C-alpha positions as CSV (number, residue, x, y, z in Angstrom):
1,M,153.2,91.3,182.5
2,G,156.3,91.3,184.8
3,G,158.7,94.1,183.5
4,P,159.6,95.1,180.2
5,L,160.2,92.6,177.6
6,G,162.6,94.1,175.5
7,A,165.1,94.6,178.8
8,I,165.0,90.8,178.4
9,I,165.2,90.0,174.8
10,G,166.4,93.3,173.3
11,R,169.7,95.3,173.2
12,Y,168.8,98.5,174.6
13,P,170.6,99.7,177.7
14,S,168.4,99.2,180.8
15,A,168.8,98.2,184.3
16,T,167.6,95.0,183.6
17,S,170.0,94.2,180.8
18,T,173.0,95.8,182.6
19,G,173.3,92.7,184.4
20,G,174.0,90.2,181.8
21,G,174.0,86.3,182.0
22,G,176.3,83.6,182.4
23,E,176.0,82.8,178.8
24,D,175.6,86.0,177.3
25,A,179.2,85.5,175.6
26,E,177.8,82.8,173.3
27,Q,175.8,86.0,171.3
28,R,178.7,88.3,171.2
29,G,179.4,89.6,167.7
30,G,181.7,91.7,166.0
31,G,182.8,95.2,166.0
32,G,183.7,95.6,169.6
33,S,180.4,96.5,170.4
34,V,178.8,95.4,173.9
35,N,176.3,92.2,173.1
36,L,174.1,91.6,176.1
37,G,172.3,88.6,174.0
38,I,169.3,88.7,171.5
39,I,167.4,86.0,173.6
40,R,167.1,85.7,177.2
41,H,169.8,82.9,178.7
42,D,169.2,83.3,182.2
43,R,166.7,80.2,181.9
44,R,165.8,77.0,183.9
45,C,164.1,73.8,182.5
46,R,160.2,74.3,182.7
47,D,157.5,71.9,182.7
48,L,159.9,69.1,183.8
49,A,156.7,67.0,185.1
50,F,155.2,66.9,181.5
51,L,158.6,66.0,180.0
52,V,158.6,62.9,182.6
53,L,155.2,62.0,181.5
54,F,156.1,62.3,177.7
55,A,159.0,59.8,178.2
56,A,156.8,57.6,180.2
57,F,154.2,57.7,177.2
58,W,157.0,56.7,174.9
59,V,157.7,53.9,177.0
60,A,154.0,52.6,177.0
61,M,154.2,53.1,173.1
62,I,157.2,51.0,172.5
63,V,155.6,48.3,174.9
64,N,152.0,48.4,173.4
65,S,153.6,48.3,169.5
66,S,155.8,45.4,171.0
67,F,152.5,43.7,171.6
68,G,151.3,44.0,168.4
69,F,154.4,42.9,166.5
70,N,154.5,39.9,168.7
71,Q,150.6,38.7,168.5
72,G,149.6,40.1,165.1
73,N,149.7,38.9,161.5
74,P,148.7,41.3,158.9
75,L,147.6,38.5,156.6
76,R,144.5,38.2,158.6
77,L,143.4,41.8,157.6
78,T,143.2,40.6,154.0
79,Y,142.8,36.9,154.0
80,E,140.2,34.6,156.0
81,L,140.4,31.4,157.9
82,D,139.7,27.8,156.8
83,Y,138.0,25.3,158.8
84,K,141.2,24.1,160.5
85,G,141.8,27.8,161.5
86,N,144.8,28.4,158.9
87,V,144.9,32.0,157.4
88,C,144.5,31.7,153.6
89,G,147.8,32.3,151.7
90,D,150.2,31.9,155.1
91,R,152.8,29.4,154.9
92,H,153.2,29.1,158.8
93,G,149.7,27.1,159.2
94,N,148.7,23.7,160.1
95,T,148.3,22.9,156.0
96,D,151.0,24.6,153.6
97,V,148.3,27.4,152.0
98,H,150.7,29.8,151.2
99,E,149.6,29.6,147.4
100,L,145.8,29.2,148.5
101,E,144.7,32.6,149.0
102,V,140.7,32.5,148.3
103,R,138.3,31.0,150.9
104,Y,135.5,28.8,149.8
105,W,132.4,27.4,151.4
106,M,132.3,23.5,149.9
107,D,128.8,22.8,151.4
108,P,126.1,25.1,149.8
109,N,123.2,23.8,152.2
110,Q,125.4,24.7,155.2
111,V,125.6,28.1,154.0
112,Y,122.0,28.3,153.3
113,Q,121.2,26.8,157.1
114,S,123.3,29.9,158.3
115,G,121.2,32.4,156.4
116,L,117.9,31.3,157.9
117,K,116.4,33.4,160.7
118,G,116.7,31.7,164.2
119,S,119.4,29.3,163.1
120,K,122.2,28.3,165.4
121,F,124.3,27.4,163.0
122,N,126.7,30.2,162.0
123,L,128.6,30.9,158.5
124,A,131.8,31.0,160.6
125,D,131.1,27.2,161.3
126,A,130.6,25.9,157.8
127,K,133.1,24.0,156.3
128,S,135.7,26.2,154.3
129,I,139.0,25.9,152.6
130,C,141.5,27.6,150.9
131,L,141.9,27.8,146.9
132,M,143.8,29.6,144.2
133,E,140.7,30.3,142.5
134,C,137.1,30.3,143.0
135,P,135.6,27.0,141.2
136,T,132.9,27.5,138.6
137,P,130.8,24.4,137.4
138,M,132.0,22.4,134.1
139,P,129.6,23.0,131.1
140,D,129.1,19.2,130.3
141,A,130.1,17.5,133.4
142,L,130.0,17.6,137.1
143,N,133.3,18.2,139.1
144,F,134.1,18.3,142.8
145,V,136.1,20.2,145.2
146,C,137.5,18.0,147.7
147,D,139.2,18.4,151.1
148,Y,143.0,19.0,151.8
149,P,144.6,15.5,150.9
150,E,145.8,13.4,153.7
151,G,145.1,10.2,155.3
152,D,144.5,7.5,152.6
153,I,144.5,10.2,149.6
154,K,148.1,9.8,148.7
155,L,148.3,13.2,146.7
156,S,150.8,16.1,147.0
157,V,149.3,19.5,147.6
158,D,150.6,20.4,144.2
159,D,149.0,17.3,142.5
160,W,145.8,18.2,144.1
161,I,145.9,22.1,142.6
162,N,146.7,20.6,139.5
163,R,143.6,18.2,139.6
164,D,141.6,21.5,140.4
165,Y,141.3,20.2,143.9
166,D,139.2,17.2,142.3
167,Y,139.9,13.6,143.6
168,F,136.4,12.0,143.6
169,E,137.9,9.3,141.4
170,F,140.4,8.2,144.0
171,L,137.6,7.8,147.0
172,T,136.8,4.5,148.5
173,P,132.9,3.4,148.4
174,D,132.8,4.9,152.1
175,M,134.1,8.2,150.9
176,R,131.8,8.4,148.1
177,N,128.7,7.7,150.1
178,S,129.7,10.2,152.8
179,S,130.3,12.8,149.8
180,L,126.9,12.0,148.1
181,Q,125.3,12.9,151.5
182,L,127.2,16.2,151.7
183,Q,129.6,15.0,154.2
184,G,132.9,15.1,152.1
185,P,135.7,14.8,151.9
186,C,134.3,15.6,148.5
187,Y,131.5,18.3,147.7
188,P,130.0,19.3,144.2
189,V,130.6,22.4,142.3
190,I,126.8,23.3,141.6
191,F,126.9,27.0,141.7
192,P,129.4,29.6,140.2
193,S,131.2,31.6,142.6
194,V,133.3,34.9,142.2
195,N,136.3,36.2,144.0
196,V,135.0,39.2,146.4
197,Y,137.9,40.6,148.5
198,W,139.4,36.7,148.4
199,S,136.0,34.9,149.4
200,C,134.4,33.1,147.0
201,Q,130.8,34.4,147.0
202,Y,128.1,32.0,145.5
203,I,126.0,33.1,142.3
204,A,122.5,31.7,143.2
205,R,122.4,30.3,139.6
206,A,122.7,26.7,139.8
207,S,124.2,24.8,137.0
208,N,121.1,22.5,135.2
209,V,123.8,20.0,133.9
210,S,125.8,19.7,137.4
211,L,122.7,19.5,139.5
212,K,121.1,16.8,137.2
213,N,124.4,14.9,137.2
214,W,124.5,15.2,140.9
215,L,120.8,14.0,141.6
216,N,121.6,11.1,138.9
217,M,124.3,10.1,141.1
218,G,122.1,9.9,144.2
219,G,123.3,12.9,145.6
220,A,121.3,15.0,148.7
221,K,119.3,17.7,147.8
222,I,120.8,21.0,147.4
223,E,119.0,24.2,148.2
224,E,119.0,26.6,145.3
225,N,117.7,29.8,147.4
226,M,119.0,33.1,147.1
227,L,119.8,33.1,150.8
228,I,123.0,31.5,149.8
229,D,124.1,34.1,147.9
230,K,122.9,36.9,150.4
231,T,124.4,35.2,153.4
232,I,128.0,35.3,152.0
233,H,127.8,38.9,151.0
234,K,126.6,39.9,154.5
235,A,129.5,38.1,155.8
236,I,131.9,39.9,153.3
237,D,130.2,43.3,153.7
238,A,130.4,43.2,157.6
239,R,131.4,46.3,159.0
240,S,134.6,44.8,160.8
241,A,135.4,43.2,157.7
242,V,135.4,46.4,156.0
243,L,137.3,48.0,158.5
244,K,140.0,45.3,158.0
245,R,140.1,45.7,154.5
246,Y,140.9,49.4,154.7
247,V,143.5,48.9,157.4
248,A,145.1,46.1,154.6
249,D,145.1,48.9,152.1
250,I,147.3,50.9,153.8
251,G,149.8,48.1,153.7
252,K,149.4,47.2,150.3
253,S,149.6,50.9,149.2
254,W,152.9,51.8,151.0
255,P,154.8,52.9,148.0
256,V,152.3,55.3,147.3
257,L,152.4,56.6,150.8
258,F,155.9,56.8,150.8
259,V,156.0,58.5,147.5
260,C,153.2,60.7,147.7
261,G,152.8,61.2,151.5
262,G,156.6,61.5,151.9
263,L,158.5,62.4,149.4
264,L,156.2,64.5,147.2
265,P,155.2,66.8,149.8
266,L,158.6,67.5,151.0
267,F,159.5,68.6,147.4
268,L,156.4,70.6,147.1
269,S,156.8,72.2,150.4
270,V,160.2,73.3,149.6
271,V,159.4,74.9,146.4
272,W,156.4,77.1,147.9
273,L,158.9,78.4,150.2
274,L,161.5,79.2,147.4
275,M,158.3,80.8,145.4
276,I,157.4,82.9,148.3
277,R,161.2,83.9,148.9
278,Y,161.3,85.2,145.4
279,F,157.7,85.6,143.8
280,V,155.6,86.9,147.0
281,A,153.6,89.2,144.7
282,A,152.3,86.4,142.7
283,M,152.2,83.5,145.3
284,T,148.7,84.7,146.3
285,W,146.8,84.5,143.2
286,I,148.9,81.5,142.2
287,T,147.9,79.7,145.5
288,V,144.1,80.4,145.2
289,V,143.9,79.6,141.3
290,L,146.0,76.1,142.2
291,F,143.5,75.3,145.0
292,N,140.5,75.7,142.8
293,A,142.0,73.4,140.2
294,L,143.3,70.9,142.6
295,V,140.0,70.4,144.2
296,I,138.1,70.2,140.7
297,S,140.7,67.4,139.8
298,V,140.3,65.3,143.0
299,T,136.4,65.4,142.9
300,M,136.5,64.4,139.3
301,F,138.8,61.4,140.1
302,C,136.1,60.6,142.6
303,Y,133.4,60.8,140.2
304,I,135.4,58.2,137.9
305,K,136.0,55.9,140.8
306,A,132.4,56.2,141.6
307,G,131.4,55.0,138.2
308,W,129.2,58.3,137.3
309,I,131.7,59.4,134.9
310,G,133.8,57.0,132.6
311,N,133.9,53.3,132.5
312,D,136.2,52.8,135.1
313,P,134.3,52.2,138.4
314,L,135.6,50.7,141.6
315,T,134.4,46.7,141.6
316,V,134.5,44.7,144.5
317,V,135.6,41.3,142.4
318,I,139.2,40.2,142.0
319,G,140.2,39.0,138.7
320,E,137.8,38.5,135.7
321,S,134.0,38.0,136.4
322,D,130.8,37.7,134.2
323,P,130.0,41.7,133.1
324,Y,126.3,40.4,133.6
325,V,126.7,39.8,137.6
326,H,126.5,43.2,139.5
327,I,127.9,42.7,143.3
328,S,127.9,45.8,145.5
329,G,129.8,46.7,148.7
330,R,130.1,49.4,151.5
331,E,133.4,50.2,149.8
332,I,131.3,51.8,146.9
333,S,128.9,53.1,149.2
334,H,131.3,55.1,151.2
335,L,133.2,56.1,147.8
336,H,129.9,57.6,146.6
337,A,129.3,59.7,150.1
338,A,132.8,61.0,149.6
339,T,132.3,61.9,146.1
340,V,129.4,64.1,147.2
341,L,131.3,65.2,149.6
342,M,133.7,66.4,147.6
343,T,131.3,68.3,145.3
344,I,129.9,70.2,148.1
345,I,133.4,71.4,149.3
346,M,134.3,72.2,145.6
347,I,131.2,74.7,145.5
348,I,132.0,76.0,148.8
349,A,135.6,76.4,147.7
350,F,135.1,78.0,144.7
351,L,132.3,80.7,146.1
352,S,134.8,81.4,149.0
353,S,137.8,82.2,146.5
354,I,135.4,84.6,144.6
355,A,134.5,86.2,148.1
356,I,137.9,86.6,149.3
357,V,139.5,88.1,145.8
358,R,139.2,91.6,147.1
359,R,141.1,90.8,150.2
360,I,144.1,89.0,148.8
361,L,146.1,91.8,148.0
362,I,146.1,92.1,152.0
363,A,148.2,89.2,152.2
364,T,150.8,90.1,149.9
365,P,152.5,92.7,152.3
366,V,152.6,90.2,155.3
367,L,154.0,87.6,153.3
368,K,156.6,89.8,152.0
369,V,157.7,90.5,155.8
370,A,158.2,86.5,155.9
371,A,160.1,86.1,152.7
372,K,162.5,89.0,154.2
373,V,162.9,86.8,157.3
374,I,163.5,83.7,155.1
375,G,165.9,85.7,153.0
376,E,168.0,87.2,156.0
377,V,167.9,83.8,158.1
378,Q,168.2,81.4,155.2
379,A,168.5,78.1,157.3
380,L,164.9,78.6,158.2
381,I,164.4,76.6,154.7
382,I,166.7,73.9,155.6
383,F,165.6,73.4,159.2
384,P,161.9,71.7,158.4
385,V,163.7,69.0,157.1
386,V,165.5,67.7,160.7
387,P,161.7,67.2,162.2
388,Y,160.8,65.8,158.6
389,F,163.0,62.9,158.7
390,I,162.2,62.0,162.3
391,L,158.5,61.9,161.6
392,T,159.3,60.0,158.8
393,I,161.1,57.2,160.8
394,F,158.3,57.3,163.2
395,Y,155.5,57.2,160.8
396,M,157.1,53.8,159.3
397,V,157.5,52.2,162.3
398,W,153.7,53.7,163.5
399,F,152.1,52.3,160.5
400,S,153.6,49.0,160.9
401,A,153.0,48.5,164.3
402,T,149.3,49.6,163.5
403,L,148.9,46.6,160.8
404,H,150.0,44.3,163.7
405,L,147.8,45.8,166.2
406,F,144.6,45.4,164.2
407,S,145.5,41.6,163.4
408,S,146.5,41.1,166.9
409,G,143.3,38.7,167.9
410,Q,143.7,34.9,168.7
411,V,142.6,32.3,166.4
412,L,140.5,30.2,168.7
413,R,137.9,27.8,167.6
414,N,134.3,28.8,167.9
415,D,131.8,27.6,170.7
416,C,129.0,26.1,169.3
417,S,125.9,23.8,169.5
418,T,125.6,22.4,166.1
419,D,124.9,18.9,165.1
420,C,126.6,18.2,161.6
421,C,129.3,15.5,160.7
422,T,132.3,15.6,158.3
423,Y,134.5,12.8,156.9
424,D,137.9,12.9,158.6
425,L,140.5,12.0,156.5
426,K,143.1,11.3,159.2
427,L,140.6,9.3,161.0
428,G,139.2,7.3,157.9
429,K,135.6,7.8,159.2
430,V,132.6,10.4,159.3
431,N,133.3,12.5,162.5
432,C,130.3,14.3,164.1
433,D,132.3,15.9,167.0
434,N,134.1,18.5,165.2
435,C,131.9,20.9,163.8
436,C,132.6,24.1,165.0
437,G,135.0,26.3,162.9
438,Y,137.4,29.1,163.9
439,S,137.2,33.0,164.2
440,I,139.6,35.7,164.9
441,H,138.6,36.8,168.5
442,Y,139.3,40.5,170.0
443,T,139.5,41.3,173.6
444,P,138.6,44.6,175.1
445,H,142.5,45.3,175.9
446,I,143.2,45.3,172.1
447,G,140.7,47.6,171.5
448,I,142.3,50.1,174.5
449,A,145.7,49.1,172.8
450,I,144.5,50.4,169.4
451,L,143.2,53.8,170.7
452,F,146.3,54.5,172.7
453,H,148.3,53.8,169.4
454,L,146.1,56.2,167.4
455,F,146.2,58.8,170.4
456,G,150.1,58.4,170.7
457,C,150.4,59.1,167.0
458,Y,148.6,62.2,167.2
459,W,150.4,63.5,170.3
460,A,153.9,62.7,168.8
461,T,153.0,64.9,165.9
462,Q,151.8,67.5,167.7
463,F,155.0,67.6,169.6
464,F,157.4,67.5,167.0
465,M,155.2,70.4,165.1
466,A,155.6,72.4,168.4
467,C,159.3,71.9,168.8
468,S,159.7,73.0,165.0
469,S,157.6,75.7,165.9
470,T,159.5,76.8,169.1
471,V,162.8,76.7,167.2
472,V,161.6,78.8,164.1
473,A,160.1,81.3,166.7
474,G,163.5,81.7,168.6
475,S,165.2,82.3,165.2
476,V,162.9,84.8,164.1
477,A,163.0,86.7,167.2
478,S,166.6,86.8,167.2
479,Y,166.2,88.2,163.9
480,Y,163.9,90.9,164.8
481,W,165.7,92.2,168.1
482,A,169.1,92.0,166.6
483,R,168.3,94.5,163.9
484,G,171.3,93.8,161.6
485,E,174.0,94.0,164.0
486,I,175.1,90.5,164.1
487,S,173.6,89.7,160.7
488,H,176.6,87.8,159.8
489,D,175.8,85.3,162.3
490,I,172.0,84.8,161.9
491,P,171.8,82.9,158.7
492,F,173.3,79.9,160.5
493,F,173.8,79.8,164.0
494,S,170.4,81.5,165.5
495,V,168.5,78.4,164.3
496,V,171.2,76.1,166.0
497,S,171.0,78.4,169.3
498,S,167.3,78.2,169.3
499,L,167.3,74.4,168.9
500,K,169.8,74.1,171.7
501,R,167.7,76.4,173.9
502,L,164.5,74.0,173.1
503,L,166.4,71.1,173.8
504,R,168.0,72.0,177.2
505,Y,165.2,74.1,178.6
506,N,161.6,74.1,176.6
507,L,160.8,70.2,175.7
508,G,158.5,70.1,179.0
509,S,156.5,73.1,177.6
510,A,156.3,71.5,174.2
511,A,155.1,68.4,175.8
512,I,152.2,69.9,177.7
513,G,151.1,72.2,174.8
514,S,150.8,69.3,172.2
515,L,149.2,67.1,175.1
516,V,146.4,69.9,175.5
517,V,145.3,69.9,171.8
518,S,145.8,66.0,171.6
519,A,143.5,65.7,174.6
520,V,140.7,68.1,173.3
521,E,140.8,66.4,169.7
522,W,140.1,63.1,171.4
523,V,137.6,64.1,173.5
524,R,135.9,65.3,170.5
525,F,136.3,61.9,168.8
526,I,135.0,60.1,171.9
527,L,131.9,61.9,172.0
528,E,131.3,61.5,168.4
529,C,131.5,57.7,168.8
530,L,129.5,57.8,171.9
531,R,126.9,59.8,169.7
532,R,126.8,57.6,166.6
533,K,126.5,54.5,168.9
534,L,123.6,55.9,170.8
535,K,122.0,56.9,167.7
536,L,122.5,52.9,166.2
537,V,121.2,51.7,169.3
538,D,118.0,53.7,169.6
539,S,117.4,56.1,167.1
540,A,114.1,56.3,167.2
541,R,114.0,57.6,170.8
542,E,116.8,60.6,169.9
543,S,115.0,63.8,171.1
544,C,115.3,67.2,169.8
545,C,116.9,68.2,172.9
546,G,119.4,65.5,172.6
547,K,120.6,66.3,169.2
548,V,120.8,69.9,170.1
549,T,122.9,69.1,173.1
550,S,125.3,66.9,170.9
551,S,125.4,69.2,168.3
552,S,126.4,72.0,170.6
553,S,128.8,70.1,172.6
554,Q,130.8,69.3,169.5
555,C,130.7,72.9,168.3
556,C,132.1,74.1,171.5
557,L,134.8,71.6,171.7
558,G,135.7,72.4,168.1
559,C,135.9,76.0,169.0
560,I,137.9,75.3,171.8
561,D,140.1,73.4,169.8
562,W,140.7,76.1,167.7
563,T,141.5,78.3,170.3
564,L,143.8,76.4,171.9
565,M,145.7,75.6,168.6
566,S,146.2,79.4,168.3
567,V,147.2,80.3,171.6
568,N,149.5,77.2,171.7
569,R,151.1,78.7,168.1
570,N,151.5,81.8,170.3
571,A,152.8,80.5,173.5
572,Y,155.4,78.7,171.6
573,I,156.4,82.0,170.4
574,M,156.8,83.6,174.1
575,I,158.4,80.1,175.0
576,A,161.3,80.9,172.5
577,I,161.7,84.4,173.5
578,T,161.3,84.4,177.3
579,G,162.1,80.9,178.5
580,K,158.8,80.8,180.5
581,G,156.9,77.7,181.2
582,F,153.7,77.0,178.9
583,F,151.3,78.4,181.0
584,K,153.2,81.6,181.8
585,A,154.0,81.8,178.2
586,S,150.4,81.6,177.3
587,A,149.2,84.3,179.3
588,L,151.9,86.4,177.9
589,A,151.0,85.9,174.5
590,T,147.1,86.4,175.3
591,G,147.9,89.4,176.9
592,L,149.8,90.8,173.7
593,I,147.0,89.6,171.5
594,M,144.3,91.4,173.5
595,N,146.1,94.8,173.5
596,N,146.5,94.4,169.9
597,I,143.7,92.6,168.5
598,L,143.0,95.2,165.7
599,R,146.2,95.3,164.3
600,I,147.1,91.3,164.3
601,G,143.5,90.6,163.2
602,K,144.1,92.9,160.0
603,V,147.4,91.5,159.3
604,N,147.3,88.2,160.1
605,V,144.2,86.7,159.4
606,I,144.3,87.0,155.3
607,G,147.6,86.0,155.6
608,D,146.6,82.8,157.5
609,V,143.9,82.0,155.0
610,I,146.6,82.1,152.2
611,L,148.7,80.2,154.1
612,F,146.1,77.3,154.8
613,L,145.1,77.3,151.3
614,G,148.6,76.7,150.1
615,K,148.9,73.8,152.6
616,L,145.8,72.7,151.0
617,C,147.3,72.8,147.6
618,V,150.2,70.7,148.6
619,S,148.2,68.1,150.3
620,L,145.3,68.0,147.4
621,F,148.1,67.4,144.9
622,C,149.6,64.6,147.0
623,A,145.9,62.9,147.0
624,L,145.7,63.5,143.3
625,F,149.0,61.9,142.7
626,A,147.8,59.1,144.9
627,F,144.8,58.6,143.0
628,L,147.1,58.4,139.4
629,M,149.4,55.9,141.1
630,L,146.3,53.6,142.8
631,D,144.6,53.4,139.3
632,T,147.4,51.5,137.8
633,H,147.4,47.9,137.1
634,K,149.3,46.9,140.0
635,Y,146.9,48.0,142.6
636,K,143.6,46.7,140.7
637,S,144.5,43.2,140.5
638,A,146.0,39.9,142.2
639,H,147.6,40.4,145.4
640,N,148.2,44.2,145.7
641,K,144.5,44.8,144.7
642,I,143.2,47.4,147.2
643,S,139.5,47.1,148.3
644,S,138.9,51.2,147.5
645,P,141.4,54.3,147.0
646,L,139.6,56.2,149.5
647,V,141.8,55.1,152.8
648,P,145.2,55.4,151.3
649,V,144.3,58.7,149.5
650,L,142.9,60.3,152.9
651,V,146.3,59.1,154.2
652,T,148.1,60.5,151.8
653,W,146.2,63.7,152.0
654,A,147.1,63.7,156.0
655,L,150.5,62.8,155.5
656,G,150.9,65.7,153.0
657,Y,149.1,68.3,155.3
658,T,151.4,67.6,158.0
659,V,154.4,67.7,155.9
660,A,153.3,71.1,154.4
661,K,152.2,72.3,158.0
662,L,155.7,71.5,159.1
663,F,157.3,73.8,156.4
664,F,154.8,76.3,156.0
665,A,155.2,76.8,160.2
666,V,158.2,78.5,158.9
667,V,155.9,81.4,157.2
668,E,153.4,81.5,160.0
669,M,155.5,81.5,162.7
670,S,157.7,84.1,161.2
671,I,154.6,86.3,160.8
672,D,153.3,85.7,164.2
673,T,156.8,85.9,165.7
674,I,157.4,89.3,163.9
675,I,154.1,90.7,165.0
676,L,154.4,89.9,168.6
677,S,157.6,91.0,168.9
678,F,156.7,94.3,167.1
679,C,153.3,94.6,169.5
680,Q,155.9,94.2,172.6
681,D,158.2,96.8,171.1
682,A,155.5,99.3,170.6
683,E,154.3,98.9,173.9
684,E,157.9,99.3,175.5
685,H,158.4,102.5,173.6
686,Q,155.1,104.4,174.1
687,G,153.9,103.3,170.8
688,T,157.0,103.6,168.7
689,A,158.5,100.4,167.7
690,Q,162.4,100.6,167.6
691,Y,163.4,97.4,166.4
692,A,160.9,97.0,163.6
693,P,162.2,96.3,160.0
694,P,161.3,99.3,157.5
695,L,158.9,96.8,155.7
696,L,157.0,95.8,158.5
697,M,156.3,99.4,159.4
698,E,154.9,100.1,155.9
699,T,152.8,96.9,156.1
700,L,151.2,98.0,159.7
701,D,150.2,101.0,158.2
702,E,151.0,104.8,159.3
703,Q,152.6,105.6,162.8
704,G,149.7,107.7,163.9
705,E,147.5,104.8,163.6
706,L,149.9,102.5,165.0
707,Q,150.1,104.4,168.2
708,R,146.5,104.6,168.7
709,L,146.1,100.9,168.5
710,T,149.0,100.1,170.5
711,Q,148.4,102.4,173.3
712,G,144.2,101.8,173.3
713,P,142.0,104.0,174.9
């Protein structure tokens, strides 16, 4: 391993340590004793190439996000386009429709025609306008919905809205004849409609009074087929439409994300660290019991929103609707699937908790060691606030850029070959050359930009986690190797010194470590996407060998990812202690682990399980609170209605877990750093650790066993 590590990071006299580094004076303590430095200071910058790569990545992220802010319009994620290409609810269109948020298809025959098999007419080309609410037939008369007032129609938009969009009585004879042929500018309201995610879905149940009056006026035949209902529902329930609504839900629920995904996990994580500090003996049991209670609570909320318990299920309809009209959607199906998954997780969690009951007591001593470290180096509780605020600012900008990137397509007129005619109020005549509608077109480079944006978020998160872990490891190593000689300095300055060393020498190492984990995760993600796509293309021909290969590759990548994350964590410890580059530090850490696998496994595994459950407790509590906030009237009606609580709750859970991981890393890195330092200390002193705290010696069993495990055969 290149010489005794204790001579580099410890304090005992040796030939190596007598030389002294140029920066040893930084760590001199009181009492007149010679202090050669707790942590090695004769360092140099490591992994500079990867630091340059990380800097280039940030430049690319800024350029990528700028493209989204320049081209995107988050309103497109919620609202649809009218026949002029305006986004409903947008005040910047050709027509001021900022109060008109619901898309309504005016001609039911065009909707019917677009749903026929083999038809060249698409629903996107059917004439639609933006309204304030979906129209319904009058009970005793025939009402109309007319086009935006312009040309010879001398009405303001406000007057048109106040007249319920009906100015049929003002039409000239030519306009009336055109309207009776379903060519506009006015169209009869024959079918009731409901607001389904800001689009009016026809209910194929024609009003007899309205239809009779229409036919008596000499109006054209109107199809009464169920196809008009299914055609609109198919468009609203398309995968791309559902994805846009899920992304829009993130924007609508930003107060929930800020409170439940930002402030709440910060408070809970600090409380958990303080309880570990003062009530460590009870925390293992509290964590296990609380975890099971939270899993059950979140599962019950899923059952309620899925409609399997209570009378408050998720609905796709915005506003009031006929209680006898039932409309389903993909969001409801996804929520049902999530409920089943949570049920399985609940059962597994309960059985696993029973299985580890006997081993829970093993975790208490190792947590006591971490609590001892936190008590001595008190700044460790406060330090995670620094990367927390950095990540908070990053996530706020990132989420805003995400909304704009997902809505950064171009609004272009469709290329259609449909023969149809509509009355043009500006021209004052029927026009047969302007039948194509508008759609939002996404080019392949937008998809690449979105994927890069998502990858960038994961890499940046891993990088800040790596930096935080390295600082904590350096501080804890200072505590271990000092053995109280400069204890009056440790509570304040060891964290600052460790942070300075990271910023000056080891940012490149943190960049490569986080990149490796991110790359493996994204290889898994891409392979899973390819597998799903191939399965959808030709699921019938998927062979047994193909299924085995796919499953095996995913399993192998999962194992590699878990191993890399474990190795990375220990590599950051050796980086903080030795100042080596990432790969050299990984080799040092792996060597220590392999030489002391029994000791580390015994002490660390159950402790890691308890810490993992603690992070899940924080994130599940955040998810539960998000469910409660999203269940209020604000997010169930009008403009802020979310399509489903599923995505905001999942994002809240992920944010809560990230914040918890940031703070819980204090305990995790404390345990791992103490154990690795202990192992190295024991190896350099013939099996007897010279610098280990008494509590750690008690935790790791008797001296005879320690020597046997350390020295090996």
